[in-house]
N, C-alpha and C positions, 0 to 999 in steps of 0.2 A: 393074448387077444382080449381077454377080459379087462386088463389094465388099459389097453389102448382105447377100448370102447368107453370106459369110464372117463378117461381124459377127454374124449371127444364130447361127451355129455357136459362135462364141466366147462369146456370152451364154449359150447352152445349157450349154456346158461349165462355165462359172463357176457357173451355177445348180446343176448336179449336184455340183460340188465343195463348195459350201456345204451342200448336203443331207448329203453324206457326213461333213463336219466336224461338223455338228450331231448326226448319228446316232451317230458314234463318241464324241463328247464326252458325249452323254447316256448312252451305254452305260457309260462310265467312272464318271460320277457315280452312276448307278444301282447299279453294282457296289460302289462305296464305301458307299453307303447300305445295301445288302444286307449287306455285311460288318460294318458297324457295328451292324446289328440282329441279327447272328448270336448265338445263345445257346449257352453251354457249361455243362457241369456243374462245380461248384466241387469240387476234390479235397480229401481229408482231409490236412492238413498237420501234424497232431499228432505231436510227437516228432521232427520233422525239424529239421535245421540250417537256417539262413537260406539258405545256398547250395543245399541240396537243394530247399527250397521254391521258390526263384526258378526253378530249372531245371524243376521240375514245372509251375509256372504258365506259363512261356514256351511250353510245348507247347500251351497253350490260349489263347494270346494274352492272358494276364492278367499283372498286375504285383503287387508286394508292398510293403506299408507297415508299418513297425514302430510300433505304437501305444504300447508301454511294456514293462515287465518286472515280474515278481512272484517272490517266493520259492516254491520248490517242493521237497518232500521226495521227489517221484517222478521228476522229470526233472533231468538235469544242466544246468549253466549253459550257455545258448546254444541250448537246444532250445525248440521252439514249444509253448506251453501252450494257447493258445486262438486262434480265428480268427473273423473276421466278414467276409462271410456264412459260415454254417455249412456243413460238408461236405454235398454233394448238392444244394445250392441251384443254381438256374439263374441265370446272370448273362451280360450282354452282354460280348462281347470288348472288349479294351482298357480294362477296368475294373481296380480295385486291390482286393486282399484285405488287410485289416488284421489283424495278428497281435500277440499278447502273448508275450514270451520269458521263459523261466525264468532267474532270478538265482541258481539253485543252492539248496542246502538252507538252510532257516531255522535249522537247528541247526548246531553246529560242534564239532569234536573239539579238546580242549585239548592244545596241544603240550607236550612235555617241556622245562622251562626250567631244571632243576637244573644248576648248573655254569656257566650263562651269566651275562654281566654284566647289569646292570639295563637298559641301553640295548638290548642284543640281545633281552632278554626282551620288552620293550615292542614292538619291531619284529615279533617272532614273533606276539605276541597280535594286533596290528593286521592282520597278514596272514591270520590265522585268523578275523577278524571278531569278536574279543573285545577286552576293555579291561583296563587295569591296575586291580586292586582295592587293598585296604588294604596298606600297606607296613610291615613290622616289621624291626628290625635287632637283632642280638645279637653279642657278642664270642665267637669260637670259633677254635681253631687248626686245625679240620678243613677250612675253606675260606678262600681268600684274601679280603681285604677287597673288597667290591663284588660278590661272586658270590652267585647265588641258591642257597639251601640247601634250601628246601622251597616248595611251592605248594599252593593250594587254590582250585578243584578239582584233583584229581590228573591226571597225564598220561593222555591217551586217553579221558578222561571226555567224554561227549556232552552238550552243554549248549545252551541257546538262544544265538543270536547276540547279541553285545554284552554277554554275561555278564562281570562283573568277576572277575579271577583275583587272589587275594591272594598276596603274595610275602614270604618270610622271607629277608633278605639278611645275609650275614656282614659284620661290622666288623673281621674279622681277630682275631688273638690279643689278649686284653686286656692293657693295660699295667699292670704291678704298681703298687700304691699303698703309700705310706709315711706314717708319722706324723711330722709336723714336730717336731723336738726343741726343747727350751728352750735358746736361744742367748744369752739375756740374761746379761750379766756375764762372758761369755767373751771371750778375746782374738780380735780380728778376723783377725789373721794366721794363727792356727791353724785357725779355723773355715773361712775361705775356701778354704784349700788342701785341707782335708778334704772339703768339699762338692764341689769340682771333681773330686777323685779318685773320688768316688762317682757322678759323672755329673749332679749338680744344677747349675742355672744361677743364679749370683748376678748378677742383672740390674742392680740399682741399689744403690749404696752412697752414703749421705749422711753427711757429717761435721758434727756439731753440738757446740756447747759444752755441757758438762754438769758443773756444779760438784762438786768432790770426787772426780772420776774421772780416772785417768791416761789418757793418749792411747791410742786403739786398742781401747777396750772397747765391746762391743755393748750399746746401750741400748734398742733397739727392733727388732722383726722382723715381717715379713709374708711368708707366712702366720704366724699365731700358733702358739704351742706346742700340740701335740695335734691340729692340723688335718691331715686326710688330703691328701697331695699325690702327684703323679707327677713323674717326672724332667723332663718337659717344662714343668712349671709354674715360672714365674720367682720368685725370692726377692729381697726387698728388705730392706736392713738400714740402721739408723742407728748411727753409731759416734762415740764421743767424740773430740774433737780437742784 
């Protein structure tokens, strides 16, 4: 009888333990369901940074999703422009708020490019959200070759993004031009030394047979007489042999 009674007590204890387990397990599940069904007010995130918005949403057990970005003349880059759901909406906890972020102003201020190289100017324009426009070049002693002399639109002008900016670039001081003299019939020895003294390049000398002429007389020249040349232009001559 004693053993039967002890078994009966053990069965009772096990039964009570099972009831307690089901009770507390059900309470946990019920609390989770209640928490998941809890409603909170959606805060106004307009103008906040992403970090500020996440911090504010965490207080309400909400999260944040970035839906995209748009240009804005009112909010600086990185600030929240819009949200969904709207501020004041009621939302269950553990849900996400979708936001659109400002990409900055749709307009841009034109940087000062005068005195910069063409490469530096293009980099500055890209950084400002602008593009390189028409390129013109002139000779001038005022600026070294390759430097920007003028621009359009001017510095600090406020324009739409991607606006092309025209540039005027220096080619340096213009090289002087000379008129090619008539060398036909002159002696090669005298002409060649004189051209070299003046800084001209006699690049090609061809010796040809020409009846009736003594040796060393110029019979043909290129560029021809009267042609404008610069000192860097090569000169070719045909000489009698």
